[in-house]
C-alpha positions as CSV (number, residue, x, y, z in Angstrom):
1,M,18.6,15.2,-5.9
2,A,20.6,11.6,-5.6
3,E,20.5,9.9,-8.6
4,L,19.0,6.5,-8.9
5,P,20.8,3.4,-9.9
6,T,19.4,2.8,-13.3
7,A,19.7,0.8,-16.6
8,I,18.5,0.6,-19.7
9,I,18.6,-2.5,-22.0
10,G,17.2,-2.1,-25.7
11,D,13.8,-0.7,-25.0
12,S,13.2,-0.9,-21.3
13,L,14.3,0.3,-18.0
14,V,15.7,-2.6,-16.2
15,P,14.2,-3.6,-12.8
16,G,15.9,-2.1,-10.0
17,E,15.8,-0.6,-6.5
18,A,17.1,2.1,-4.0
19,Y,17.3,3.7,-0.7
20,L,16.8,7.4,-0.3
21,A,17.6,9.3,2.6
22,E,16.2,13.0,3.8
23,T,13.2,13.0,1.8
24,V,11.6,16.4,2.3
25,V,8.1,15.3,2.8
26,L,9.3,12.7,5.8
27,R,11.4,14.9,7.7
28,A,9.2,15.3,10.5
29,H,9.2,11.6,11.0
30,A,11.4,10.5,13.9
31,G,13.8,7.4,13.1
32,T,16.9,6.6,11.3
33,Q,18.3,7.3,7.5
34,P,17.7,6.0,5.0
35,D,13.7,7.0,4.9
36,L,12.6,5.7,1.6
37,F,12.8,2.7,-0.7
38,L,12.0,2.2,-4.1
39,R,11.7,-0.4,-6.2
40,W,10.7,-0.8,-10.0
41,N,10.2,-3.5,-12.6
42,A,10.8,-3.3,-16.0
43,I,9.2,0.0,-17.6
44,P,9.1,0.3,-21.7
45,L,11.1,3.3,-22.6
46,V,7.7,4.4,-24.6
47,A,5.6,4.1,-21.5
48,E,4.0,7.4,-20.3
49,G,2.1,6.1,-17.3
50,I,3.1,3.5,-14.7
51,D,1.3,2.0,-11.4
52,V,2.5,3.2,-8.1
53,V,2.5,1.3,-5.0
54,V,2.8,2.6,-1.3
55,H,3.2,0.4,1.5
56,L,3.0,1.3,5.2
57,H,5.2,-0.6,7.7
58,G,4.1,-1.8,11.0
59,F,5.7,-1.7,14.8
60,S,9.5,-2.6,15.0
61,Q,11.1,-4.3,18.3
62,E,14.0,-1.8,17.2
63,G,12.0,1.1,18.0
64,G,13.4,4.2,16.8
65,K,16.5,2.5,15.6
66,M,15.1,0.6,12.8
67,P,16.7,0.4,9.7
68,L,14.4,0.7,6.9
69,S,15.8,-2.6,5.3
70,E,14.1,-4.5,8.2
71,K,10.9,-4.1,6.5
72,V,11.6,-4.6,3.1
73,P,11.6,-8.3,2.8
74,R,8.2,-8.7,4.8
75,S,6.7,-5.8,3.1
76,G,5.6,-8.1,0.0
77,L,6.7,-5.4,-2.7
78,D,7.9,-8.1,-4.9
79,L,7.3,-7.0,-8.4
80,S,8.8,-10.2,-10.1
81,A,5.2,-11.5,-11.2
82,R,3.7,-8.2,-12.4
83,R,3.0,-7.5,-15.8
84,R,2.3,-3.5,-15.6
85,P,5.0,-1.2,-15.4
86,T,5.3,-0.2,-11.6
87,L,7.2,1.8,-9.0
88,A,6.8,0.5,-5.3
89,L,7.5,2.8,-2.3
90,L,8.1,1.8,1.0
91,P,8.5,5.0,3.2
92,R,9.6,5.0,7.1
93,G,7.2,5.7,9.6
94,N,7.8,8.3,12.3
95,W,9.0,6.2,15.5
96,I,6.2,7.1,18.4
97,R,7.6,5.4,21.6
98,H,8.6,1.8,22.4
99,Y,8.2,-0.1,18.9
100,Y,5.2,1.9,17.7
101,Y,5.2,3.6,14.4
102,D,2.4,6.3,12.4
103,F,2.6,8.0,9.4
104,P,1.6,11.7,10.1
105,A,3.4,13.2,6.9
106,L,1.4,11.3,4.6
107,L,-1.7,12.7,5.8
108,S,-3.4,16.0,4.4
109,G,-2.3,15.2,0.9
110,G,1.3,14.3,2.1
111,I,1.1,10.7,0.3
112,D,0.7,12.9,-3.2
113,V,3.7,14.8,-2.3
114,L,5.8,11.8,-1.6
115,I,4.4,9.8,-4.4
116,A,5.5,13.0,-6.8
117,H,8.8,13.3,-5.1
118,A,9.6,9.4,-6.0
119,L,8.3,9.6,-9.4
120,E,10.5,12.8,-10.5
121,Q,13.6,10.9,-8.8
122,L,12.8,8.1,-11.6
123,R,12.1,10.8,-14.4
124,C,15.4,12.5,-13.7
125,A,17.5,9.2,-13.7
126,T,16.2,8.0,-16.8
127,G,14.9,10.9,-19.1
128,L,11.5,9.6,-18.9
129,R,9.8,12.9,-18.6
130,R,6.6,11.9,-19.9
131,L,6.1,9.4,-17.1
132,G,2.8,9.9,-15.1
133,I,0.9,7.6,-12.4
134,D,-1.8,5.3,-14.0
135,R,-3.1,2.9,-10.9
136,L,-2.2,3.9,-7.5
137,I,-2.0,1.0,-5.1
138,L,-2.0,1.5,-1.1
139,S,-0.8,-1.2,1.0
140,A,-0.3,-1.4,4.9
141,H,0.5,-3.9,7.4
142,S,-0.2,-4.2,11.3
143,G,0.3,-0.7,12.6
144,G,0.2,1.2,9.0
145,V,-3.3,0.1,8.2
146,M,-5.2,2.4,10.2
147,P,-3.0,5.4,8.7
148,A,-3.9,4.0,5.6
149,V,-7.3,4.5,6.3
150,D,-6.9,8.0,7.3
151,I,-5.1,8.6,4.2
152,L,-8.1,7.7,2.1
153,S,-10.0,11.1,2.8
154,E,-7.2,13.1,1.9
155,A,-5.1,11.8,-0.9
156,K,-5.9,14.0,-4.0
157,Q,-5.3,10.5,-6.2
158,S,-7.7,8.0,-4.6
159,P,-6.1,4.2,-4.5
160,D,-7.8,1.6,-7.3
161,E,-6.6,-1.0,-4.8
162,L,-6.3,-1.1,-1.3
163,Y,-4.8,-4.0,0.8
164,L,-4.9,-4.1,4.3
165,F,-3.2,-6.8,6.4
166,D,-4.1,-7.6,9.7
167,G,-4.2,-3.8,11.1
168,L,-7.7,-2.9,11.7
169,Y,-7.3,-2.5,15.4
170,G,-9.9,0.1,15.7
171,R,-9.3,3.6,17.6
172,D,-8.7,4.1,21.4
173,P,-12.3,3.7,22.7
174,R,-11.3,6.5,25.2
175,L,-10.9,8.7,22.5
176,G,-13.9,8.2,21.1
177,D,-15.7,5.7,18.5
178,P,-13.5,2.6,18.3
179,M,-15.1,2.1,14.9
180,Q,-14.0,5.5,13.4
181,G,-12.6,5.1,10.3
182,L,-15.4,2.7,9.1
183,E,-17.1,5.6,7.4
184,L,-13.9,6.3,5.5
185,I,-13.6,2.6,4.0
186,D,-17.4,2.7,3.0
187,H,-17.3,6.0,1.4
188,W,-13.9,5.1,-0.8
189,L,-15.5,1.4,-1.4
190,V,-19.0,3.3,-2.9
191,E,-16.9,5.5,-5.3
192,R,-14.6,2.6,-6.4
193,L,-17.7,0.3,-7.1
194,A,-19.3,3.0,-9.3
195,C,-16.2,2.9,-11.5
196,E,-16.8,-0.8,-12.1
197,P,-16.3,-2.1,-14.6
198,G,-14.8,0.6,-16.5
199,R,-11.7,0.8,-14.4
200,A,-11.8,-2.2,-11.8
201,G,-10.6,-1.9,-8.4
202,T,-9.6,-4.0,-5.7
203,L,-10.2,-4.0,-1.7
204,R,-8.3,-7.2,-0.1
205,I,-8.4,-7.5,3.5
206,V,-6.4,-10.3,5.3
207,Y,-6.8,-10.5,9.4
208,V,-6.3,-12.6,12.1
209,E,-9.4,-13.0,14.4
210,R,-8.0,-12.1,17.9
211,Q,-6.0,-9.1,16.4
212,T,-8.3,-7.4,14.4
213,G,-11.3,-9.6,14.2
214,P,-14.5,-7.2,15.2
215,F,-13.2,-3.9,12.7
216,S,-12.4,-6.4,10.0
217,R,-15.7,-8.5,10.5
218,E,-17.7,-4.9,10.0
219,V,-15.8,-4.1,7.0
220,A,-16.8,-7.7,5.7
221,S,-20.5,-6.7,6.3
222,L,-20.1,-3.6,4.9
223,V,-18.7,-5.1,1.8
224,T,-21.4,-7.5,1.2
225,R,-24.1,-4.9,1.6
226,R,-22.5,-2.9,-1.0
227,L,-21.7,-5.4,-3.5
228,A,-25.5,-6.8,-3.0
229,A,-26.8,-3.3,-4.3
230,T,-24.1,-3.2,-7.0
231,A,-24.9,-4.6,-10.7
232,P,-23.0,-7.9,-11.3
233,V,-19.4,-7.7,-12.7
234,A,-16.9,-10.4,-13.0
235,D,-14.6,-11.1,-10.3
236,L,-16.2,-8.3,-8.2
237,A,-16.5,-10.7,-5.2
238,R,-13.4,-11.9,-5.5
239,R,-11.7,-8.3,-6.0
240,Y,-13.6,-6.8,-2.7
241,R,-13.5,-9.4,0.2
242,V,-12.3,-9.8,3.8
243,E,-11.0,-13.2,4.6
244,R,-9.0,-14.7,7.7
245,S,-5.2,-15.3,7.2
246,G,-3.5,-18.6,7.1
247,V,-0.3,-17.7,8.2
248,P,0.8,-15.7,11.4
249,H,0.8,-11.8,11.7
250,G,4.0,-10.9,10.8
251,Y,4.4,-12.7,7.6
252,I,0.4,-11.9,6.1
253,A,2.2,-8.8,3.6
254,W,5.2,-11.1,2.4
255,R,2.8,-14.1,1.6
256,C,0.0,-12.3,0.2
257,L,0.8,-9.0,-1.7
258,P,3.0,-10.4,-4.2
259,E,0.5,-12.4,-5.4
260,L,-2.1,-9.4,-5.3
261,L,0.0,-7.3,-7.6
262,A,0.3,-10.2,-9.9
263,D,-3.6,-10.7,-9.7
264,P,-6.2,-9.0,-7.4
265,A,-8.5,-11.5,-7.6
266,V,-6.2,-14.5,-6.6
267,E,-7.5,-17.1,-4.4
268,F,-4.7,-17.5,-1.6
269,D,-3.5,-21.4,-1.4
270,W,-2.9,-21.3,2.6
271,S,-1.3,-24.6,2.2
272,R,1.6,-23.3,0.1
273,V,4.2,-20.9,2.4
């Protein structure tokens, strides 16, 4: 097990990042090494729980030769404005063909194995053996979004926050219902809203109409109906919402995720790029 480059100053772990290779749970994924990127903000040494963010990337023009470093800048995994101690994960997907990627290793509970592996790396490097998971945040962009939807019904720990960026393309109609997956979002949404306000959750979907409009608008209608049937809670409609993007497809996660990690109810100022 490679040791993470960590440093401690005073009573806190210093923010840092690292690339890892040959991650066991990701070995079935075709592509280049390294296959996992980790980033963390300041973590108090007395902390017993941290938040975990997992982001699933989209396509790459580099195909199977894509270096994971290509996806880091536009992933939006910027923890500089986040106050809660957090570990962010960016796993490399599985190259299918051309520029397409998916994430089969993270289905059927694989995401739980990945998170446990990353957390153990951090524990071993820091000696913070009591460190566990508090909140789980699942984020995805483009081709990573539909795999994220599939993960919802199979992960042992359900995400507290779900951020989907212009990737609700729907299924191939030749293979079945193009809206398959809507029921997974609905089930997760019902469970999440039932936890309000004791354990606040979030669903933020940002889309471009000509790319992912139909499915995204169906989710918007679903959210409207579920919120109408839920007791009023402060910021609820701001934390559960579907909206059109004010930036092009490739920049949505880069533009939105840092602000969401700082404030899930943030109102995007699309005039500021």
